[in-house]
C-alpha positions as a printed Julia matrix, in Angstrom:
121×3 Matrix{Float64}:
   0.07   -0.01    0.0
   1.36    3.44   -0.82
   2.11    5.02    2.56
  -0.61    7.62    3.35
  -2.15    7.82    0.0
  -5.04    5.63    0.15
  -6.49    6.85   -3.13
  -3.59    5.71   -5.0
  -3.27    2.36   -3.3
  -6.96    1.65   -4.07
  -6.24    2.67   -7.61
  -3.23    0.09   -7.84
  -5.02   -2.81   -6.16
  -7.86   -2.4    -8.57
  -5.78   -2.15  -11.42
  -3.99   -5.45  -10.46
  -7.01   -7.11   -9.68
  -8.33   -6.23  -13.17
  -5.38   -8.06  -14.75
  -5.26  -11.06  -12.32
  -8.69  -11.34  -10.51
  -7.98  -14.47   -8.76
  -4.52  -13.4    -7.46
  -4.9   -14.4    -3.66
  -2.07  -12.0    -2.49
  -3.74   -9.19   -4.09
  -7.07  -10.14   -2.76
  -5.83  -10.49    0.78
  -3.84   -6.93    0.46
  -6.84   -5.26   -0.99
  -8.87   -6.82    2.01
  -6.29   -5.31    4.26
  -6.59   -1.85    2.68
 -10.27   -2.06    3.63
  -9.21   -3.32    7.1
  -7.07   -0.23    7.79
  -9.69    2.12    6.49
 -12.23    0.42    8.87
  -9.83    0.69   11.74
  -9.15    4.19   11.16
 -12.97    5.34   11.12
 -14.58    2.94   13.43
 -14.77    5.25   16.43
 -15.8     8.11   14.3
 -18.27    6.79   11.86
 -19.98    3.44   12.42
 -21.95    3.4     9.21
 -18.69    3.99    6.89
 -16.97    1.73    9.1
 -19.31   -0.98    8.57
 -18.94   -0.81    4.77
 -15.31   -0.99    5.0
 -15.59   -4.07    7.2
 -18.06   -5.7     4.62
 -15.59   -4.75    1.93
 -12.65   -6.29    3.57
 -14.66   -9.53    4.38
 -15.66   -9.83    0.79
 -12.11   -9.49   -0.48
 -10.56  -11.94    2.31
 -13.42  -14.4     1.53
 -12.6   -14.57   -1.99
  -9.04  -15.09   -1.47
  -9.79  -17.77    1.17
 -11.95  -19.67   -1.41
  -9.05  -19.73   -3.88
  -6.44  -20.51   -1.45
  -7.68  -21.89    2.08
  -4.34  -22.41    3.28
  -3.07  -18.95    3.23
  -2.14  -18.08    7.01
  -2.13  -14.49    6.38
  -5.76  -14.7     4.96
  -7.08  -17.05    7.88
  -5.46  -14.63   10.45
  -7.13  -11.69    8.86
 -10.34  -13.33    8.62
 -10.3   -14.05   12.12
  -9.79  -10.54   13.05
 -12.6    -9.5    10.69
 -14.93  -11.82   12.11
 -13.93  -10.84   15.45
 -14.77   -7.08   14.72
 -17.89   -8.24   13.16
 -18.96   -9.92   16.42
 -19.05  -13.23   14.68
 -17.26  -15.13   17.38
 -17.86  -18.62   15.91
 -16.18  -17.81   12.6
 -13.48  -15.67   14.33
 -12.3   -18.9    16.29
 -12.71  -21.2    13.15
 -10.37  -19.21   11.12
  -8.04  -18.84   14.29
  -7.91  -22.73   14.7
  -7.38  -23.08   10.83
  -4.5   -20.8    11.08
  -3.0   -22.42   14.04
  -3.21  -25.99   12.51
  -1.09  -24.69    9.69
   1.48  -23.09   11.98
  -0.05  -19.77   13.04
   2.87  -17.94   11.72
   1.5   -14.51   11.35
  -0.78  -14.58   14.46
   1.22  -12.21   17.14
   1.54  -13.67   20.75
  -1.37  -11.75   22.36
  -3.9   -12.29   19.73
  -5.29  -15.4    21.34
  -5.79  -13.65   24.6
  -7.38  -10.47   22.62
  -9.73  -13.17   20.87
 -10.74  -14.54   24.14
 -11.67  -11.21   25.68
 -13.62  -10.33   22.76
 -15.16  -13.7    22.0
 -15.51  -16.07   24.89
 -14.95  -19.56   23.72
 -17.67  -22.11   24.13
 -16.21  -25.61   25.44
């Protein structure tokens, strides 16, 4: 993503996806673009933030359908579902990522997920 230039970043992701719409790295990165937008505005404008969250989920889900073993995508889907208060899916994607090694998951995320999404045993 072009640092601080969200319009340019969006343009470049869309151009890349017009050339290769099944590029899972681009799909995940474009979903990440919307995650960043969501995070930046969620405390100020819930309606716009919800649109960004929905877009992020759309692109991440597309990427996941094409490559269900991408740990980066799995981790970010866990975050998105947690933010969307869909705890069951948040845990499902977290668990899938952990089974594959959990490489992108930072040390404290599991505790944060437990705080926001109490796990039913």
